[in-house]
C-alpha positions as CSV (number, residue, x, y, z in Angstrom):
1,M,-45.0,-129.1,-5.4
2,L,-47.1,-131.9,-4.1
3,S,-46.3,-133.2,-0.7
4,V,-47.0,-136.9,0.2
5,P,-47.4,-137.5,3.9
6,K,-45.2,-140.0,5.5
7,A,-47.0,-143.4,6.3
8,S,-45.9,-143.1,9.9
9,D,-47.9,-139.8,10.1
10,V,-51.0,-141.2,8.4
11,L,-50.9,-144.2,11.0
12,A,-50.4,-141.7,13.8
13,A,-53.3,-139.5,12.7
14,E,-55.6,-142.6,12.5
15,V,-54.8,-143.6,16.0
16,R,-54.9,-140.1,17.3
17,E,-58.3,-139.6,16.0
18,R,-59.6,-142.8,17.6
19,I,-58.2,-141.7,20.9
20,L,-59.5,-138.2,20.9
21,S,-63.1,-139.5,19.6
22,G,-63.2,-141.8,22.5
23,E,-63.3,-145.1,20.5
24,F,-59.9,-145.9,22.4
25,S,-60.6,-145.4,26.0
26,E,-58.1,-144.5,28.8
27,G,-55.7,-147.4,29.5
28,T,-56.7,-149.4,26.5
29,A,-53.8,-151.4,25.1
30,L,-53.1,-151.3,21.4
31,P,-52.4,-154.4,19.7
32,P,-48.8,-155.6,19.9
33,E,-46.2,-154.1,17.5
34,R,-46.1,-157.4,15.4
35,Q,-49.9,-157.4,15.2
36,L,-49.9,-153.7,13.9
37,V,-47.4,-154.5,11.2
38,E,-49.7,-157.4,10.0
39,Q,-52.8,-155.3,10.2
40,T,-51.5,-152.2,8.5
41,G,-49.0,-153.7,6.1
42,L,-46.4,-151.2,7.1
43,S,-42.9,-151.9,8.1
44,R,-41.9,-152.3,11.8
45,A,-39.8,-149.1,11.7
46,T,-42.8,-147.2,10.4
47,V,-45.0,-148.5,13.2
48,R,-42.7,-147.7,15.7
49,E,-42.3,-144.1,14.6
50,A,-46.0,-143.6,14.6
51,L,-46.1,-144.8,18.2
52,R,-43.2,-142.5,19.2
53,I,-45.2,-139.6,17.7
54,L,-48.2,-140.2,19.8
55,E,-46.0,-140.8,22.8
56,V,-44.4,-137.4,22.4
57,E,-48.0,-136.1,22.3
58,Q,-48.6,-137.9,25.5
59,L,-51.6,-139.8,23.8
60,L,-49.7,-143.1,24.5
61,E,-47.8,-144.4,27.2
62,I,-45.1,-147.0,26.2
63,R,-44.3,-149.6,28.9
64,P,-41.4,-151.9,28.3
65,G,-41.0,-155.5,29.7
66,R,-43.5,-158.2,30.4
67,G,-47.0,-156.9,30.2
68,G,-45.7,-153.7,28.5
69,G,-46.9,-152.1,25.3
70,A,-48.5,-149.2,24.2
71,F,-51.5,-147.9,26.4
72,V,-53.8,-145.1,25.5
73,H,-53.5,-141.8,27.6
74,R,-56.1,-139.3,27.0
75,P,-55.4,-135.6,27.4
76,N,-56.2,-134.1,30.8
77,R,-55.7,-130.9,32.7
78,E,-52.0,-131.9,33.5
79,S,-51.4,-132.4,29.7
80,L,-52.8,-128.8,28.9
81,A,-50.7,-127.2,31.8
82,S,-47.6,-129.0,30.5
83,T,-48.3,-127.7,27.2
84,V,-49.1,-124.1,28.1
85,Q,-45.7,-124.1,30.2
86,L,-44.0,-125.3,27.2
87,V,-45.3,-122.6,24.9
88,I,-44.6,-120.0,27.7
89,R,-41.0,-120.9,27.8
90,G,-40.5,-121.8,24.1
91,Q,-42.0,-118.5,23.0
92,Q,-40.4,-116.5,25.8
93,I,-43.8,-115.1,26.5
94,R,-43.4,-111.7,28.2
95,L,-44.4,-111.5,31.9
96,D,-46.8,-108.6,31.3
97,A,-48.6,-110.9,29.0
98,L,-48.8,-113.6,31.7
99,H,-50.4,-111.1,34.0
100,E,-52.7,-109.9,31.5
101,T,-53.8,-113.3,31.0
102,R,-54.2,-114.0,34.5
103,E,-56.2,-110.9,35.0
104,A,-58.4,-112.0,32.3
105,I,-59.2,-115.5,33.6
106,E,-58.7,-115.6,37.3
107,P,-61.6,-113.3,38.2
108,T,-63.7,-115.6,36.0
109,C,-62.5,-118.6,38.0
110,A,-63.5,-116.9,41.3
111,A,-67.0,-116.3,39.9
112,L,-67.5,-120.0,38.7
113,A,-66.1,-121.1,41.9
114,A,-68.8,-119.1,43.9
115,E,-71.3,-120.9,41.7
116,R,-70.2,-124.4,41.6
117,R,-68.0,-124.9,44.7
118,T,-68.5,-127.9,46.9
119,D,-67.8,-128.5,50.6
120,L,-64.6,-130.2,49.6
121,D,-63.6,-127.1,47.6
122,L,-64.2,-124.9,50.7
123,A,-62.0,-127.4,52.7
124,A,-59.2,-127.1,50.1
125,L,-59.5,-123.2,50.2
126,D,-59.4,-123.3,54.0
127,A,-56.4,-125.8,54.2
128,A,-54.3,-123.7,51.8
129,H,-55.3,-120.5,53.6
130,A,-54.2,-122.0,57.0
131,E,-50.9,-123.1,55.3
132,L,-50.4,-119.5,54.1
133,V,-51.1,-118.0,57.7
134,E,-48.9,-120.4,59.4
135,A,-45.9,-119.8,57.0
136,G,-45.0,-116.7,58.8
137,D,-41.7,-115.4,57.7
138,D,-41.0,-118.6,55.6
139,I,-41.4,-117.0,52.3
140,P,-41.0,-120.0,50.0
141,R,-43.5,-121.7,52.2
142,F,-45.8,-118.8,52.0
143,L,-45.6,-118.6,48.1
144,R,-46.3,-122.3,47.7
145,A,-49.4,-122.0,49.9
146,N,-50.4,-118.9,47.8
147,I,-50.1,-120.9,44.5
148,R,-52.1,-123.8,46.2
149,W,-54.9,-121.4,47.2
150,H,-55.2,-119.7,43.8
151,N,-55.4,-123.1,42.1
152,A,-57.8,-124.3,44.6
153,V,-60.1,-121.5,43.4
154,A,-59.7,-122.5,39.8
155,R,-60.5,-126.3,40.8
156,A,-63.6,-125.2,42.6
157,G,-64.7,-123.6,39.3
158,D,-64.8,-127.0,37.7
159,N,-63.6,-126.0,34.4
160,E,-60.8,-128.1,33.0
161,L,-59.3,-125.7,30.6
162,L,-59.2,-122.9,33.3
163,I,-57.8,-125.3,35.8
164,G,-54.9,-126.2,33.4
165,F,-54.4,-122.6,32.3
166,M,-54.2,-121.5,35.8
167,S,-51.7,-124.3,37.0
168,A,-49.4,-123.3,34.3
169,L,-49.8,-119.5,34.6
170,S,-49.2,-119.6,38.3
171,Q,-46.0,-121.5,38.1
172,A,-44.7,-119.5,35.3
173,I,-45.3,-116.2,37.0
174,Y,-43.7,-117.1,40.2
175,A,-40.7,-118.7,38.5
176,A,-40.2,-115.5,36.4
177,T,-40.7,-112.9,39.1
178,D,-38.3,-112.0,42.0
179,I,-41.1,-111.0,44.5
180,A,-39.2,-112.0,47.7
181,P,-38.0,-108.4,48.3
182,F,-41.5,-107.1,48.9
183,M,-43.0,-110.0,50.8
184,D,-42.9,-108.2,54.2
185,D,-45.2,-108.5,57.1
186,E,-47.7,-106.0,55.7
187,V,-48.0,-107.5,52.3
188,R,-48.6,-110.9,53.8
189,R,-51.2,-109.5,56.1
190,V,-53.1,-107.8,53.1
191,T,-52.7,-111.0,50.9
192,A,-54.2,-113.2,53.8
193,R,-57.1,-110.7,54.2
194,A,-57.7,-110.5,50.6
195,H,-58.0,-114.5,50.4
196,E,-60.4,-114.4,53.3
197,R,-62.7,-111.9,51.4
198,I,-62.6,-113.8,48.2
199,A,-63.3,-117.0,50.0
200,E,-66.1,-115.5,51.9
201,A,-67.7,-114.6,48.7
202,I,-67.3,-118.1,47.3
203,R,-68.7,-119.6,50.4
204,D,-71.7,-117.2,50.2
205,R,-72.1,-118.0,46.4
206,D,-71.8,-114.4,45.5
207,G,-70.3,-114.7,42.0
208,A,-70.2,-110.9,41.5
209,A,-68.3,-110.1,44.8
210,A,-66.0,-113.0,44.2
211,M,-65.0,-111.6,40.7
212,R,-64.7,-108.1,41.9
213,R,-62.4,-109.0,44.9
214,M,-60.4,-111.3,42.8
215,T,-59.9,-108.5,40.1
216,R,-58.6,-106.2,42.7
217,H,-56.4,-108.8,44.2
218,I,-54.7,-109.7,40.9
219,C,-54.3,-106.1,39.6
220,G,-52.7,-105.2,43.0
221,F,-50.1,-108.0,42.6
222,S,-49.4,-106.8,39.0
223,H,-48.8,-103.2,40.2
224,A,-46.6,-104.2,43.1
225,V,-44.5,-106.3,41.0
226,S,-44.0,-103.6,38.3
227,R,-42.5,-101.4,41.1
228,V,-40.1,-103.8,42.6
229,D,-39.0,-106.0,39.8
230,P,-37.5,-103.9,36.9
231,R,-37.7,-107.2,34.7
232,A,-41.4,-107.5,34.9
233,Q,-42.5,-104.6,33.1
234,V,-46.0,-105.2,34.0
235,A,-48.8,-103.5,32.2
236,L,-52.4,-103.6,33.8
237,S,-55.1,-103.9,31.2
238,E,-57.6,-101.0,31.1
239,N,-60.5,-103.7,31.4
240,A,-58.9,-105.0,34.4
241,A,-58.4,-101.6,36.0
242,A,-62.2,-100.7,35.2
243,Q,-63.5,-103.9,36.8
244,S,-61.4,-103.1,39.9
245,R,-63.7,-100.3,40.8
246,T,-65.8,-101.3,43.9
247,P,-68.4,-99.8,46.1
248,S,-67.2,-97.0,48.5
249,G,-65.3,-98.3,51.6
250,E,-64.5,-101.8,50.2
251,R,-61.3,-100.6,48.6
252,A,-60.1,-98.6,51.7
253,E,-60.5,-101.8,53.7
254,M,-58.0,-103.7,51.5
255,Q,-55.3,-101.0,51.6
256,S,-52.6,-99.7,54.0
257,P,-52.6,-96.2,55.0
258,E,-49.6,-95.4,52.7
259,Q,-51.5,-97.1,49.8
260,S,-54.6,-95.0,50.5
261,A,-52.7,-91.8,50.4
262,A,-51.0,-92.8,47.3
263,Q,-54.2,-93.3,45.7
264,Q,-55.6,-89.9,46.8
265,T,-52.5,-88.2,45.4
266,Q,-53.1,-89.7,42.0
267,Q,-56.9,-89.2,41.7
268,G,-57.7,-87.7,38.4
269,T,-54.8,-89.0,36.5
270,E,-54.9,-91.3,33.6
271,Q,-52.9,-94.0,35.2
272,R,-54.5,-95.8,38.3
273,R,-52.3,-96.0,41.2
274,G,-52.4,-97.1,44.8
275,Q,-53.5,-100.7,44.0
276,P,-53.2,-102.9,47.1
277,T,-50.0,-104.9,47.2
278,E,-51.8,-108.2,47.2
279,V,-50.4,-111.5,46.0
């Protein structure tokens, strides 16, 4: 059976292509509704429906009143983050899948940050870290600063797609996970230390070290959550576990004595244990 597209869909597709191709730049005002009706030969209802489609897609901003109209809004990192968050919620993506995605992309963000960071990026990392340290026992403030720090790493990498993904992932993971029960003094101390070492590698433009330390940091968080939050069902990826192997001595510095003992007990088993409870 043949399917004939609606006139509103055809008009929306044409305007969408002009926006995405750059023919209509950011902030450009489309012709008034009456003029669009005259130009296209379509009904006013059809033109309005096409504009509503593009508004829902966040490609147009409709402003009412005098001086209002339809204005072009090109997709950006906020658009991507919003779309990813909708997919996560709408498809009820598993928390372990979110962690797997974070394990896959955040070490790359750290490596890119080491390569591309600016002085302003370093200042943003330092400010977020200072906020995290100053938070003390204020767990909500600590977690906000933690998200801010990780997103600052992504921004330093200067990749719009990764920035958008990280913004969506960090918010979704913390919204879905009850991590407050294990945010004790030791965990906060280890987290702050991990951030310092990752930032040190970024500052030194050492991409390999930044990636390695971030991998261990993220895997530690996933492992810790899997033990304290029965809803999480976090599964570390084999690739991430392999990447978390580091030169002798570096891992021990990031672990508490109890965690080091746990790691020694589990040596030789298939499942990697004793990861640092870093957030």
